[in-house]
N, C-alpha and C positions, 0 to 999 in steps of 0.2 A: 582661439577658434578650434584648435585640436582638442581641447578638453570638452568643448560643446559637443563636437562630433562623436568623441568617445562615449560621452554620457549618453547621447542618442542611441548609439550603437548598442551599449549595454542594456538600455531600457528596451529597445526593440527585441534584442535577444531574449531578454527575460519574458516579456510578453509572448513571444512565439513559444518558448519552452513552457510557460504556464498553460497556454492555449493547447498545446499538443498533450501535456499531462492531463488536463481535465477532459479531453476528448477520448483518452484511453478507456476502453471498457474494462470492467473487473473480471474478465473471463480467466478461466484456469486452463492449464494444459490438458490435453487428452489423458484420461486416466486418473486424474486428480479430482477430489470432491469439490463441488462448487464452494465459493466463499460464503460465509454467513456472518451475521452480526449477532454477537452474544448478548444475552440479557440474563437477569436472574431466573427468569421462567424456563429458559432452554440450556441452562448450563450443564445440567446432568448428562445429556447426550455427548456433549463436548468432552467432558471429564471421562466418560467411558471410552470414548474413541482415543483420547490421548493415552490413557492407561493400557488400552490393548495393544498399541504398537510397541514392539520390542526389538525392532530391526537395527536400532542404533540410537545414539543420543538424540534426545528430543529438546527442542527449544521453544519456549513460550515468550513472545515479545510483546510487551504492553506499551502502547504509545499514548501519551496524553497531550492534548493541545495546549496545556498550560505549563 
């Protein structure tokens, strides 16, 4: 019985977390440029903006769903 209640609790928490995550907007903090989706057609402006910044270390994180 306790395992069933625990499983239901974990499932409920997961569903609530996913719903909250998916409802979040993709806005950025004030003063930061808006988020964009990169494609081969608009990669050059990104590259120029990335190279222009010299204030500190820069990090590019690529995420793949596979």
